[in-house]
A tleap script that builds the chain and sets N, CA, C and O, in Angstrom:
source leaprc.protein.ff14SB
mol = sequence {
  NMET LYS LEU LEU LYS THR LYS ILE LEU LYS
  LEU ARG LEU ALA THR MET GLN ALA LYS GLU
  ILE LEU PHE LYS TRP LEU THR THR SER ASN
  LEU THR ASN ASP MET LEU GLY PRO PRO ASN
  PHE ALA ASP ASN PRO VAL PRO THR ARG GLU
  GLU PHE ASP SER GLN TYR LYS ASP HIE TYR
  PHE ASP GLY SER LYS PRO LEU ASN GLY GLN
  CYS TYR ILE ILE ILE ASN ASP GLY LYS GLU
  ILE GLY GLN ILE ASN TYR ASN GLU ILE ASN
  THR ASP THR LYS SER THR LYS ILE ASP ILE
  TRP MET ALA ASP ARG GLU PHE THR GLY LYS
  GLY LEU GLY THR GLU ALA ILE THR ILE LEU
  TYR ASN TYR LEU GLY GLN MET PHE GLU CYS
  THR ARG LEU TYR SER SER PHE LYS CTHR
}
set mol.1.N position { 156.490 -38.343 216.367 }
set mol.1.CA position { 157.817 -38.064 216.550 }
set mol.1.C position { 158.376 -39.505 216.474 }
set mol.1.O position { 157.823 -40.451 217.037 }
set mol.2.N position { 159.674 -39.627 215.634 }
set mol.2.CA position { 160.224 -40.816 215.478 }
set mol.2.C position { 160.932 -41.478 216.627 }
set mol.2.O position { 161.745 -40.794 217.250 }
set mol.3.N position { 160.719 -42.755 216.991 }
set mol.3.CA position { 161.207 -43.531 218.082 }
set mol.3.C position { 161.682 -44.986 217.448 }
set mol.3.O position { 160.956 -45.831 216.924 }
set mol.4.N position { 162.972 -45.024 217.630 }
set mol.4.CA position { 163.651 -46.138 217.215 }
set mol.4.C position { 163.994 -46.914 218.718 }
set mol.4.O position { 164.223 -46.224 219.712 }
set mol.5.N position { 164.007 -48.508 218.785 }
set mol.5.CA position { 164.074 -48.821 220.027 }
set mol.5.C position { 164.517 -50.285 219.833 }
set mol.5.O position { 164.401 -50.874 218.758 }
set mol.6.N position { 165.040 -50.833 220.965 }
set mol.6.CA position { 165.446 -52.217 221.252 }
set mol.6.C position { 164.828 -52.552 222.679 }
set mol.6.O position { 164.098 -51.686 223.162 }
set mol.7.N position { 165.015 -53.562 223.308 }
set mol.7.CA position { 164.618 -53.917 224.621 }
set mol.7.C position { 165.481 -52.865 225.793 }
set mol.7.O position { 165.117 -52.595 226.937 }
set mol.8.N position { 166.572 -52.459 225.161 }
set mol.8.CA position { 167.551 -51.880 226.031 }
set mol.8.C position { 167.382 -50.301 225.958 }
set mol.8.O position { 167.466 -49.574 226.948 }
set mol.9.N position { 167.157 -49.901 224.778 }
set mol.9.CA position { 167.473 -48.351 224.347 }
set mol.9.C position { 166.184 -47.807 223.679 }
set mol.9.O position { 165.332 -48.528 223.160 }
set mol.10.N position { 166.141 -46.628 223.738 }
set mol.10.CA position { 165.107 -46.095 222.634 }
set mol.10.C position { 165.973 -44.658 222.241 }
set mol.10.O position { 166.693 -43.975 222.968 }
set mol.11.N position { 165.663 -44.509 221.017 }
set mol.11.CA position { 166.295 -43.166 220.319 }
set mol.11.C position { 165.057 -42.476 219.860 }
set mol.11.O position { 164.163 -42.940 219.153 }
set mol.12.N position { 165.169 -41.182 220.429 }
set mol.12.CA position { 164.030 -40.294 220.106 }
set mol.12.C position { 164.520 -39.203 219.431 }
set mol.12.O position { 165.443 -38.601 219.980 }
set mol.13.N position { 164.078 -38.760 218.254 }
set mol.13.CA position { 164.610 -37.714 217.500 }
set mol.13.C position { 164.377 -36.432 218.395 }
set mol.13.O position { 163.343 -36.058 218.948 }
set mol.14.N position { 165.603 -35.884 218.379 }
set mol.14.CA position { 165.812 -34.628 219.245 }
set mol.14.C position { 165.046 -33.464 218.627 }
set mol.14.O position { 165.006 -33.360 217.401 }
set mol.15.N position { 164.465 -32.625 219.386 }
set mol.15.CA position { 163.894 -31.292 218.814 }
set mol.15.C position { 164.636 -30.192 219.312 }
set mol.15.O position { 165.597 -30.315 220.072 }
set mol.16.N position { 164.180 -29.090 218.875 }
set mol.16.CA position { 164.885 -27.695 219.079 }
set mol.16.C position { 164.853 -27.433 220.409 }
set mol.16.O position { 165.700 -26.597 220.723 }
set mol.17.N position { 164.298 -27.769 221.163 }
set mol.17.CA position { 164.164 -27.731 222.706 }
set mol.17.C position { 165.287 -28.465 223.419 }
set mol.17.O position { 165.726 -28.005 224.473 }
set mol.18.N position { 165.758 -29.546 222.913 }
set mol.18.CA position { 166.756 -30.237 223.407 }
set mol.18.C position { 168.135 -29.924 222.989 }
set mol.18.O position { 169.121 -30.479 223.475 }
set mol.19.N position { 168.178 -28.974 222.028 }
set mol.19.CA position { 169.625 -28.683 221.694 }
set mol.19.C position { 170.321 -27.768 222.839 }
set mol.19.O position { 171.545 -27.776 222.704 }
set mol.20.N position { 169.960 -27.136 223.715 }
set mol.20.CA position { 170.715 -26.482 224.771 }
set mol.20.C position { 171.229 -27.699 225.665 }
set mol.20.O position { 172.405 -27.719 226.028 }
set mol.21.N position { 170.401 -28.643 225.993 }
set mol.21.CA position { 170.926 -30.075 226.755 }
set mol.21.C position { 172.161 -30.616 226.228 }
set mol.21.O position { 173.224 -30.853 226.803 }
set mol.22.N position { 171.831 -30.755 225.084 }
set mol.22.CA position { 172.892 -31.636 224.177 }
set mol.22.C position { 174.264 -30.844 224.044 }
set mol.22.O position { 175.326 -31.453 223.911 }
set mol.23.N position { 174.196 -29.532 224.083 }
set mol.23.CA position { 175.324 -28.543 224.235 }
set mol.23.C position { 175.984 -28.644 225.482 }
set mol.23.O position { 177.208 -28.533 225.553 }
set mol.24.N position { 175.144 -28.882 226.646 }
set mol.24.CA position { 175.685 -28.877 227.864 }
set mol.24.C position { 176.401 -30.216 228.194 }
set mol.24.O position { 177.484 -30.292 228.773 }
set mol.25.N position { 175.616 -31.316 227.727 }
set mol.25.CA position { 176.474 -32.728 227.774 }
set mol.25.C position { 177.666 -32.766 227.021 }
set mol.25.O position { 178.669 -33.325 227.462 }
set mol.26.N position { 177.637 -32.251 225.990 }
set mol.26.CA position { 179.048 -32.141 225.309 }
set mol.26.C position { 180.098 -31.176 225.662 }
set mol.26.O position { 181.287 -31.328 225.380 }
set mol.27.N position { 179.695 -30.366 226.174 }
set mol.27.CA position { 180.677 -29.300 226.679 }
set mol.27.C position { 181.046 -29.108 228.093 }
set mol.27.O position { 182.029 -28.442 228.417 }
set mol.28.N position { 180.264 -29.688 228.937 }
set mol.28.CA position { 180.493 -29.449 230.462 }
set mol.28.C position { 180.284 -30.552 231.458 }
set mol.28.O position { 180.377 -30.436 232.680 }
set mol.29.N position { 179.959 -31.743 230.714 }
set mol.29.CA position { 179.850 -33.056 231.421 }
set mol.29.C position { 181.120 -33.489 232.149 }
set mol.29.O position { 182.161 -32.839 232.062 }
set mol.30.N position { 181.022 -34.431 232.757 }
set mol.30.CA position { 182.349 -34.963 233.523 }
set mol.30.C position { 182.927 -36.031 232.386 }
set mol.30.O position { 183.769 -36.857 232.736 }
set mol.31.N position { 182.553 -35.998 231.315 }
set mol.31.CA position { 183.302 -36.706 230.148 }
set mol.31.C position { 183.977 -35.964 229.094 }
set mol.31.O position { 184.743 -36.415 228.242 }
set mol.32.N position { 183.510 -34.512 229.303 }
set mol.32.CA position { 184.326 -33.529 228.206 }
set mol.32.C position { 185.745 -33.749 228.055 }
set mol.32.O position { 186.239 -33.980 226.951 }
set mol.33.N position { 186.396 -33.689 229.080 }
set mol.33.CA position { 187.827 -33.659 228.933 }
set mol.33.C position { 188.334 -35.051 228.252 }
set mol.33.O position { 189.452 -35.050 227.737 }
set mol.34.N position { 187.535 -36.256 228.233 }
set mol.34.CA position { 187.804 -37.419 227.498 }
set mol.34.C position { 187.538 -37.452 226.057 }
set mol.34.O position { 187.967 -38.279 225.251 }
set mol.35.N position { 186.657 -36.290 225.801 }
set mol.35.CA position { 186.443 -36.358 224.251 }
set mol.35.C position { 187.120 -34.914 223.617 }
set mol.35.O position { 187.626 -34.880 222.495 }
set mol.36.N position { 187.053 -33.920 224.382 }
set mol.36.CA position { 187.510 -32.464 223.556 }
set mol.36.C position { 188.405 -31.769 224.620 }
set mol.36.O position { 188.324 -31.827 225.847 }
set mol.37.N position { 189.292 -31.084 223.816 }
set mol.37.CA position { 190.178 -29.846 224.655 }
set mol.37.C position { 191.580 -30.509 225.290 }
set mol.37.O position { 191.922 -31.684 225.423 }
set mol.38.N position { 192.025 -29.662 225.514 }
set mol.38.CA position { 193.317 -29.758 226.117 }
set mol.38.C position { 193.292 -30.520 227.630 }
set mol.38.O position { 192.439 -30.293 228.487 }
set mol.39.N position { 194.350 -31.418 227.760 }
set mol.39.CA position { 195.394 -31.505 227.349 }
set mol.39.C position { 195.418 -32.705 226.454 }
set mol.39.O position { 196.450 -32.964 225.837 }
set mol.40.N position { 194.380 -33.434 226.345 }
set mol.40.CA position { 194.469 -34.639 225.411 }
set mol.40.C position { 193.822 -34.623 224.137 }
set mol.40.O position { 193.891 -35.635 223.439 }
set mol.41.N position { 193.153 -33.537 223.706 }
set mol.41.CA position { 192.779 -33.161 222.448 }
set mol.41.C position { 192.790 -31.795 222.207 }
set mol.41.O position { 191.767 -31.127 222.058 }
set mol.42.N position { 194.093 -31.302 222.161 }
set mol.42.CA position { 194.312 -29.825 221.894 }
set mol.42.C position { 193.898 -29.648 220.441 }
set mol.42.O position { 193.414 -28.567 220.104 }
set mol.43.N position { 194.035 -30.523 219.650 }
set mol.43.CA position { 193.791 -30.306 218.046 }
set mol.43.C position { 192.075 -30.368 217.960 }
set mol.43.O position { 191.633 -30.185 216.826 }
set mol.44.N position { 191.124 -30.592 218.982 }
set mol.44.CA position { 189.806 -30.617 218.923 }
set mol.44.C position { 189.187 -30.044 220.077 }
set mol.44.O position { 188.801 -30.825 220.947 }
set mol.45.N position { 188.999 -28.620 220.262 }
set mol.45.CA position { 189.011 -27.828 221.201 }
set mol.45.C position { 187.270 -28.112 221.394 }
set mol.45.O position { 186.514 -28.553 220.528 }
set mol.46.N position { 186.896 -27.686 222.889 }
set mol.46.CA position { 185.576 -27.931 223.251 }
set mol.46.C position { 184.803 -26.630 222.251 }
set mol.46.O position { 185.348 -25.548 222.032 }
set mol.47.N position { 183.732 -26.946 221.845 }
set mol.47.CA position { 183.355 -25.706 220.928 }
set mol.47.C position { 182.317 -24.664 221.727 }
set mol.47.O position { 181.582 -24.993 222.658 }
set mol.48.N position { 182.428 -23.365 221.154 }
set mol.48.CA position { 181.564 -22.454 221.563 }
set mol.48.C position { 180.287 -22.662 221.428 }
set mol.48.O position { 180.055 -23.737 220.875 }
set mol.49.N position { 179.176 -21.932 221.774 }
set mol.49.CA position { 177.739 -22.269 221.349 }
set mol.49.C position { 177.632 -21.899 219.855 }
set mol.49.O position { 176.983 -22.561 219.045 }
set mol.50.N position { 178.310 -20.810 219.574 }
set mol.50.CA position { 178.352 -20.403 217.835 }
set mol.50.C position { 178.734 -21.613 217.117 }
set mol.50.O position { 178.066 -22.102 216.206 }
set mol.51.N position { 179.843 -22.080 217.565 }
set mol.51.CA position { 180.394 -23.342 216.808 }
set mol.51.C position { 179.561 -24.535 216.682 }
set mol.51.O position { 179.375 -25.096 215.602 }
set mol.52.N position { 179.064 -24.917 217.787 }
set mol.52.CA position { 178.038 -25.841 218.124 }
set mol.52.C position { 176.784 -25.703 216.941 }
set mol.52.O position { 176.432 -26.465 216.041 }
set mol.53.N position { 176.369 -24.569 217.321 }
set mol.53.CA position { 175.015 -24.187 216.469 }
set mol.53.C position { 175.469 -24.272 214.869 }
set mol.53.O position { 174.712 -24.764 214.033 }
set mol.54.N position { 176.444 -23.878 214.614 }
set mol.54.CA position { 176.897 -23.817 213.050 }
set mol.54.C position { 177.119 -25.327 212.544 }
set mol.54.O position { 176.910 -25.548 211.352 }
set mol.55.N position { 177.427 -26.115 213.171 }
set mol.55.CA position { 177.661 -27.570 213.020 }
set mol.55.C position { 176.321 -28.196 213.260 }
set mol.55.O position { 176.054 -29.154 212.534 }
set mol.56.N position { 175.541 -27.875 214.037 }
set mol.56.CA position { 174.299 -28.546 214.302 }
set mol.56.C position { 173.260 -27.778 214.003 }
set mol.56.O position { 172.721 -27.194 214.944 }
set mol.57.N position { 172.751 -27.598 212.699 }
set mol.57.CA position { 171.937 -26.771 212.157 }
set mol.57.C position { 170.504 -27.190 212.599 }
set mol.57.O position { 170.397 -28.162 213.348 }
set mol.58.N position { 169.366 -26.501 212.172 }
set mol.58.CA position { 168.097 -26.625 212.603 }
set mol.58.C position { 167.710 -28.174 211.924 }
set mol.58.O position { 166.790 -28.742 212.513 }
set mol.59.N position { 168.248 -28.837 210.873 }
set mol.59.CA position { 167.547 -29.789 210.388 }
set mol.59.C position { 167.923 -30.846 211.222 }
set mol.59.O position { 167.147 -31.800 211.160 }
set mol.60.N position { 168.929 -30.986 212.029 }
set mol.60.CA position { 169.302 -32.075 213.019 }
set mol.60.C position { 168.206 -32.287 213.781 }
set mol.60.O position { 167.920 -33.462 214.009 }
set mol.61.N position { 167.361 -31.233 214.336 }
set mol.61.CA position { 166.278 -31.311 215.236 }
set mol.61.C position { 164.812 -31.015 214.776 }
set mol.61.O position { 163.898 -30.994 215.600 }
set mol.62.N position { 164.622 -30.805 213.556 }
set mol.62.CA position { 163.188 -30.589 213.017 }
set mol.62.C position { 162.829 -31.615 211.881 }
set mol.62.O position { 161.727 -31.634 211.333 }
set mol.63.N position { 163.786 -32.401 211.602 }
set mol.63.CA position { 163.338 -33.671 210.546 }
set mol.63.C position { 163.452 -32.999 209.331 }
set mol.63.O position { 163.474 -33.852 208.443 }
set mol.64.N position { 163.541 -31.815 208.845 }
set mol.64.CA position { 163.210 -31.302 207.624 }
set mol.64.C position { 164.082 -31.834 206.337 }
set mol.64.O position { 163.699 -31.811 205.167 }
set mol.65.N position { 165.553 -32.398 206.902 }
set mol.65.CA position { 166.211 -32.810 205.805 }
set mol.65.C position { 166.929 -33.905 206.249 }
set mol.65.O position { 168.087 -33.666 206.590 }
set mol.66.N position { 166.497 -35.162 206.339 }
set mol.66.CA position { 166.799 -36.459 207.079 }
set mol.66.C position { 168.138 -36.972 206.094 }
set mol.66.O position { 168.813 -37.866 206.604 }
set mol.67.N position { 168.557 -36.499 204.785 }
set mol.67.CA position { 169.633 -37.152 204.319 }
set mol.67.C position { 170.774 -36.204 204.798 }
set mol.67.O position { 171.938 -36.601 204.825 }
set mol.68.N position { 170.431 -34.980 205.166 }
set mol.68.CA position { 171.672 -34.216 205.571 }
set mol.68.C position { 172.049 -34.493 207.201 }
set mol.68.O position { 172.976 -33.928 207.782 }
set mol.69.N position { 171.227 -35.380 207.752 }
set mol.69.CA position { 171.538 -35.534 209.277 }
set mol.69.C position { 170.419 -35.178 210.315 }
set mol.69.O position { 169.630 -34.241 210.193 }
set mol.70.N position { 170.472 -36.109 211.403 }
set mol.70.CA position { 169.531 -35.883 212.474 }
set mol.70.C position { 170.302 -36.336 213.992 }
set mol.70.O position { 171.226 -37.133 214.159 }
set mol.71.N position { 169.680 -35.652 214.832 }
set mol.71.CA position { 170.034 -35.924 216.156 }
set mol.71.C position { 169.028 -36.702 216.910 }
set mol.71.O position { 167.833 -36.425 216.814 }
set mol.72.N position { 169.535 -37.833 217.785 }
set mol.72.CA position { 168.711 -38.471 218.271 }
set mol.72.C position { 169.112 -38.695 219.977 }
set mol.72.O position { 170.266 -38.991 220.288 }
set mol.73.N position { 168.152 -38.538 220.902 }
set mol.73.CA position { 168.307 -38.554 222.350 }
set mol.73.C position { 168.275 -40.110 222.633 }
set mol.73.O position { 167.414 -40.914 222.275 }
set mol.74.N position { 169.444 -40.340 223.374 }
set mol.74.CA position { 169.559 -41.985 223.656 }
set mol.74.C position { 168.759 -42.019 225.343 }
set mol.74.O position { 169.086 -41.395 226.353 }
set mol.75.N position { 167.750 -42.891 225.156 }
set mol.75.CA position { 166.914 -43.066 226.605 }
set mol.75.C position { 167.211 -44.459 226.990 }
set mol.75.O position { 167.376 -45.334 226.140 }
set mol.76.N position { 167.288 -44.700 228.389 }
set mol.76.CA position { 167.470 -45.939 228.746 }
set mol.76.C position { 166.743 -46.045 230.179 }
set mol.76.O position { 167.064 -45.297 231.102 }
set mol.77.N position { 165.826 -46.940 230.290 }
set mol.77.CA position { 164.839 -46.843 231.676 }
set mol.77.C position { 164.319 -45.775 231.740 }
set mol.77.O position { 164.205 -45.358 232.892 }
set mol.78.N position { 163.811 -44.912 230.685 }
set mol.78.CA position { 163.087 -43.849 230.928 }
set mol.78.C position { 163.670 -42.689 231.009 }
set mol.78.O position { 162.988 -41.663 231.004 }
set mol.79.N position { 165.175 -42.650 231.108 }
set mol.79.CA position { 166.322 -41.691 231.392 }
set mol.79.C position { 166.937 -41.221 230.171 }
set mol.79.O position { 167.362 -41.942 229.268 }
set mol.80.N position { 166.955 -39.822 230.215 }
set mol.80.CA position { 167.718 -39.563 228.767 }
set mol.80.C position { 169.199 -39.525 229.203 }
set mol.80.O position { 169.581 -38.869 230.172 }
set mol.81.N position { 169.973 -40.241 228.454 }
set mol.81.CA position { 171.268 -40.387 228.904 }
set mol.81.C position { 172.318 -39.824 227.920 }
set mol.81.O position { 173.459 -39.605 228.327 }
set mol.82.N position { 171.986 -39.596 226.704 }
set mol.82.CA position { 173.057 -39.152 225.808 }
set mol.82.C position { 172.522 -38.912 224.471 }
set mol.82.O position { 171.310 -38.852 224.261 }
set mol.83.N position { 173.439 -38.771 223.536 }
set mol.83.CA position { 173.103 -38.236 222.276 }
set mol.83.C position { 174.007 -38.961 221.041 }
set mol.83.O position { 175.192 -39.253 221.203 }
set mol.84.N position { 173.262 -39.209 219.770 }
set mol.84.CA position { 173.769 -39.666 218.627 }
set mol.84.C position { 173.236 -39.131 217.576 }
set mol.84.O position { 172.044 -38.860 217.436 }
set mol.85.N position { 174.239 -38.936 216.682 }
set mol.85.CA position { 173.677 -38.262 215.432 }
set mol.85.C position { 174.450 -38.964 214.112 }
set mol.85.O position { 175.547 -39.511 214.224 }
set mol.86.N position { 173.788 -38.875 212.975 }
set mol.86.CA position { 174.373 -38.934 211.906 }
set mol.86.C position { 174.319 -37.744 210.996 }
set mol.86.O position { 173.319 -37.029 210.933 }
set mol.87.N position { 175.597 -37.503 210.169 }
set mol.87.CA position { 175.516 -36.141 209.508 }
set mol.87.C position { 175.136 -36.814 208.131 }
set mol.87.O position { 174.550 -37.888 207.994 }
set mol.88.N position { 175.692 -35.768 206.909 }
set mol.88.CA position { 174.795 -36.032 205.709 }
set mol.88.C position { 175.308 -37.490 205.358 }
set mol.88.O position { 176.343 -38.038 205.737 }
set mol.89.N position { 174.366 -37.943 204.580 }
set mol.89.CA position { 174.535 -39.257 204.022 }
set mol.89.C position { 175.056 -39.007 202.654 }
set mol.89.O position { 174.587 -38.184 201.868 }
set mol.90.N position { 176.364 -40.018 202.376 }
set mol.90.CA position { 176.704 -39.686 200.920 }
set mol.90.C position { 176.065 -41.113 200.160 }
set mol.90.O position { 176.350 -42.267 200.479 }
set mol.91.N position { 175.220 -40.730 199.182 }
set mol.91.CA position { 174.350 -41.798 198.600 }
set mol.91.C position { 175.180 -42.604 197.666 }
set mol.91.O position { 174.851 -43.770 197.443 }
set mol.92.N position { 176.296 -42.050 197.066 }
set mol.92.CA position { 177.149 -42.738 196.425 }
set mol.92.C position { 177.941 -44.026 197.209 }
set mol.92.O position { 177.940 -45.172 196.758 }
set mol.93.N position { 178.508 -43.684 198.268 }
set mol.93.CA position { 179.214 -44.551 199.123 }
set mol.93.C position { 178.258 -45.165 200.187 }
set mol.93.O position { 178.645 -46.054 200.946 }
set mol.94.N position { 177.050 -44.681 200.214 }
set mol.94.CA position { 176.291 -45.223 201.280 }
set mol.94.C position { 176.890 -45.218 202.387 }
set mol.94.O position { 176.926 -46.296 202.980 }
set mol.95.N position { 177.490 -44.135 202.965 }
set mol.95.CA position { 178.121 -43.926 204.105 }
set mol.95.C position { 177.934 -42.625 204.855 }
set mol.95.O position { 177.884 -41.643 204.113 }
set mol.96.N position { 177.817 -42.381 206.167 }
set mol.96.CA position { 177.790 -41.089 206.954 }
set mol.96.C position { 178.651 -41.315 208.260 }
set mol.96.O position { 178.853 -42.337 208.916 }
set mol.97.N position { 179.063 -40.093 208.405 }
set mol.97.CA position { 179.875 -39.956 209.821 }
set mol.97.C position { 178.896 -40.041 210.978 }
set mol.97.O position { 177.799 -39.536 210.736 }
set mol.98.N position { 179.058 -40.580 212.205 }
set mol.98.CA position { 178.220 -40.405 213.433 }
set mol.98.C position { 178.840 -39.556 214.571 }
set mol.98.O position { 180.046 -39.361 214.424 }
set mol.99.N position { 178.489 -39.216 215.255 }
set mol.99.CA position { 178.972 -38.508 216.478 }
set mol.99.C position { 177.918 -39.131 217.714 }
set mol.99.O position { 176.747 -39.326 217.387 }
set mol.100.N position { 178.322 -39.421 219.053 }
set mol.100.CA position { 177.722 -39.980 219.875 }
set mol.100.C position { 178.563 -39.510 221.328 }
set mol.100.O position { 179.770 -39.697 221.486 }
set mol.101.N position { 177.846 -38.999 222.127 }
set mol.101.CA position { 178.364 -38.717 223.796 }
set mol.101.C position { 176.945 -39.005 224.584 }
set mol.101.O position { 175.755 -38.965 224.269 }
set mol.102.N position { 177.700 -39.318 225.782 }
set mol.102.CA position { 176.816 -39.527 226.742 }
set mol.102.C position { 176.742 -38.243 227.918 }
set mol.102.O position { 177.729 -37.534 228.115 }
set mol.103.N position { 175.585 -38.067 228.583 }
set mol.103.CA position { 175.450 -37.152 229.370 }
set mol.103.C position { 176.164 -37.141 230.619 }
set mol.103.O position { 176.323 -36.117 231.282 }
set mol.104.N position { 176.638 -38.393 230.975 }
set mol.104.CA position { 177.498 -38.338 232.425 }
set mol.104.C position { 178.367 -39.691 232.247 }
set mol.104.O position { 178.051 -40.508 231.382 }
set mol.105.N position { 179.466 -39.889 233.095 }
set mol.105.CA position { 180.283 -40.980 233.245 }
set mol.105.C position { 179.466 -42.023 233.483 }
set mol.105.O position { 179.645 -43.029 232.797 }
set mol.106.N position { 178.456 -42.024 234.441 }
set mol.106.CA position { 177.700 -43.061 234.991 }
set mol.106.C position { 177.139 -44.033 233.834 }
set mol.106.O position { 176.869 -45.211 234.070 }
set mol.107.N position { 176.997 -43.494 232.674 }
set mol.107.CA position { 176.298 -44.318 231.267 }
set mol.107.C position { 177.327 -44.892 230.526 }
set mol.107.O position { 177.053 -45.462 229.469 }
set mol.108.N position { 178.468 -44.822 230.929 }
set mol.108.CA position { 179.562 -45.471 230.142 }
set mol.108.C position { 179.829 -46.667 230.592 }
set mol.108.O position { 179.487 -47.043 231.712 }
set mol.109.N position { 180.456 -47.362 229.771 }
set mol.109.CA position { 181.113 -48.790 230.007 }
set mol.109.C position { 180.153 -49.904 230.101 }
set mol.109.O position { 180.533 -51.021 230.455 }
set mol.110.N position { 178.877 -49.641 229.789 }
set mol.110.CA position { 177.709 -50.524 230.009 }
set mol.110.C position { 177.232 -51.403 228.791 }
set mol.110.O position { 176.570 -52.432 228.925 }
set mol.111.N position { 177.696 -50.813 227.437 }
set mol.111.CA position { 177.440 -51.333 226.275 }
set mol.111.C position { 176.239 -50.307 225.753 }
set mol.111.O position { 175.708 -50.550 224.670 }
set mol.112.N position { 175.933 -49.471 226.321 }
set mol.112.CA position { 174.802 -48.645 225.829 }
set mol.112.C position { 175.189 -47.808 224.584 }
set mol.112.O position { 174.337 -47.430 223.780 }
set mol.113.N position { 176.336 -47.570 224.476 }
set mol.113.CA position { 176.659 -46.521 223.226 }
set mol.113.C position { 176.749 -47.614 222.138 }
set mol.113.O position { 176.288 -47.361 221.025 }
set mol.114.N position { 177.243 -48.663 222.359 }
set mol.114.CA position { 177.262 -49.662 221.328 }
set mol.114.C position { 175.802 -50.020 220.844 }
set mol.114.O position { 175.521 -50.168 219.655 }
set mol.115.N position { 174.840 -50.154 221.950 }
set mol.115.CA position { 173.566 -50.351 221.322 }
set mol.115.C position { 172.876 -49.367 220.641 }
set mol.115.O position { 172.007 -49.658 219.818 }
set mol.116.N position { 173.231 -48.053 220.948 }
set mol.116.CA position { 172.680 -47.060 220.230 }
set mol.116.C position { 173.326 -46.823 218.623 }
set mol.116.O position { 172.611 -46.335 217.748 }
set mol.117.N position { 174.567 -47.175 218.388 }
set mol.117.CA position { 175.056 -47.275 217.203 }
set mol.117.C position { 174.311 -48.508 216.453 }
set mol.117.O position { 173.909 -48.353 215.300 }
set mol.118.N position { 174.166 -49.540 217.031 }
set mol.118.CA position { 173.652 -50.798 216.215 }
set mol.118.C position { 172.158 -50.163 215.814 }
set mol.118.O position { 171.868 -50.113 214.619 }
set mol.119.N position { 171.211 -49.675 216.819 }
set mol.119.CA position { 169.980 -49.198 216.371 }
set mol.119.C position { 169.841 -48.107 215.179 }
set mol.119.O position { 168.978 -48.002 214.307 }
set mol.120.N position { 171.156 -47.224 215.488 }
set mol.120.CA position { 171.202 -46.273 214.231 }
set mol.120.C position { 171.548 -46.931 212.950 }
set mol.120.O position { 170.989 -46.702 211.877 }
set mol.121.N position { 172.454 -47.713 213.138 }
set mol.121.CA position { 172.945 -48.194 211.958 }
set mol.121.C position { 171.985 -49.115 211.201 }
set mol.121.O position { 172.099 -49.245 209.983 }
set mol.122.N position { 170.974 -49.802 211.949 }
set mol.122.CA position { 169.946 -50.805 211.302 }
set mol.122.C position { 168.709 -49.611 210.620 }
set mol.122.O position { 168.123 -49.737 209.545 }
set mol.123.N position { 168.584 -48.658 211.457 }
set mol.123.CA position { 167.771 -47.804 210.807 }
set mol.123.C position { 168.034 -47.051 209.592 }
set mol.123.O position { 167.166 -46.756 208.770 }
set mol.124.N position { 169.379 -46.725 209.503 }
set mol.124.CA position { 170.022 -46.058 208.297 }
set mol.124.C position { 170.045 -47.082 207.408 }
set mol.124.O position { 169.756 -46.709 206.271 }
set mol.125.N position { 170.253 -48.090 207.501 }
set mol.125.CA position { 170.410 -49.095 206.506 }
set mol.125.C position { 169.037 -49.448 205.775 }
set mol.125.O position { 168.903 -49.722 204.582 }
set mol.126.N position { 168.088 -49.383 206.714 }
set mol.126.CA position { 166.548 -49.513 206.097 }
set mol.126.C position { 165.909 -48.349 205.648 }
set mol.126.O position { 165.052 -48.521 204.781 }
set mol.127.N position { 166.116 -47.235 206.021 }
set mol.127.CA position { 165.688 -45.950 205.499 }
set mol.127.C position { 166.459 -45.432 204.312 }
set mol.127.O position { 165.853 -44.713 203.518 }
set mol.128.N position { 167.659 -45.702 204.114 }
set mol.128.CA position { 168.672 -44.950 203.418 }
set mol.128.C position { 169.568 -45.764 202.694 }
set mol.128.O position { 170.393 -45.262 201.931 }
set mol.129.N position { 169.472 -46.982 202.870 }
set mol.129.CA position { 170.504 -48.085 202.275 }
set mol.129.C position { 171.988 -47.906 202.663 }
set mol.129.O position { 172.927 -48.445 202.077 }
set mol.130.N position { 172.077 -47.107 203.692 }
set mol.130.CA position { 173.308 -46.540 204.374 }
set mol.130.C position { 174.218 -48.069 204.947 }
set mol.130.O position { 173.836 -48.735 205.909 }
set mol.131.N position { 175.156 -48.313 204.315 }
set mol.131.CA position { 175.968 -49.387 204.816 }
set mol.131.C position { 177.120 -49.196 205.681 }
set mol.131.O position { 177.654 -50.090 206.339 }
set mol.132.N position { 177.485 -47.922 205.639 }
set mol.132.CA position { 178.903 -47.652 206.350 }
set mol.132.C position { 178.816 -46.386 207.358 }
set mol.132.O position { 178.615 -45.250 206.929 }
set mol.133.N position { 178.974 -46.659 208.655 }
set mol.133.CA position { 179.083 -45.422 209.311 }
set mol.133.C position { 180.464 -45.225 209.748 }
set mol.133.O position { 181.164 -46.223 209.578 }
set mol.134.N position { 181.118 -44.093 210.325 }
set mol.134.CA position { 182.473 -43.660 210.798 }
set mol.134.C position { 182.426 -42.740 211.597 }
set mol.134.O position { 181.346 -42.210 211.855 }
set mol.135.N position { 183.435 -42.388 212.101 }
set mol.135.CA position { 183.427 -41.298 213.103 }
set mol.135.C position { 184.791 -40.664 213.372 }
set mol.135.O position { 185.731 -41.432 213.572 }
set mol.136.N position { 185.004 -39.321 213.399 }
set mol.136.CA position { 186.284 -38.844 213.289 }
set mol.136.C position { 187.046 -38.659 214.739 }
set mol.136.O position { 187.962 -37.852 214.898 }
set mol.137.N position { 186.563 -39.478 215.719 }
set mol.137.CA position { 186.869 -39.336 217.162 }
set mol.137.C position { 188.187 -39.838 217.095 }
set mol.137.O position { 188.412 -40.777 216.331 }
set mol.138.N position { 189.198 -39.296 217.861 }
set mol.138.CA position { 190.708 -39.715 217.791 }
set mol.138.C position { 190.849 -39.895 219.152 }
set mol.138.O position { 190.341 -39.208 220.037 }
set mol.139.N position { 191.729 -41.075 219.297 }
set mol.139.CA position { 192.138 -41.623 220.505 }
set mol.139.C position { 193.506 -41.432 220.713 }
set mol.139.O position { 194.040 -41.856 221.738 }
savepdb mol mol.pdb
quit
């Protein structure tokens, strides 16, 4: 199983078994209202399970199509604290969209998300010559 790491964090390729917990972190954590749904994000509703499954297809969890995207579990001090993924890599522009969310508010404000993005950026640059990451998150 692919493991990316620094002294602070590890990113482990998510498996199909992790899909359920990632859905829960996104849709029912104490951070969900800060990312999705009314009142702050009426144009970006909390996804149903069917919507989540249609966006995060099997290749995100089985490694079968790495150019189309993969999910990683963010691990700090042996504890699973969040998720980061990249989507399809545009090989012409060497870019991809990323998504990241933490499992709980207790893991925010510590630079862990920034560290996870840095790890993923370095990996994508080495593996796919990807030089640009972007997010559709709106504030």
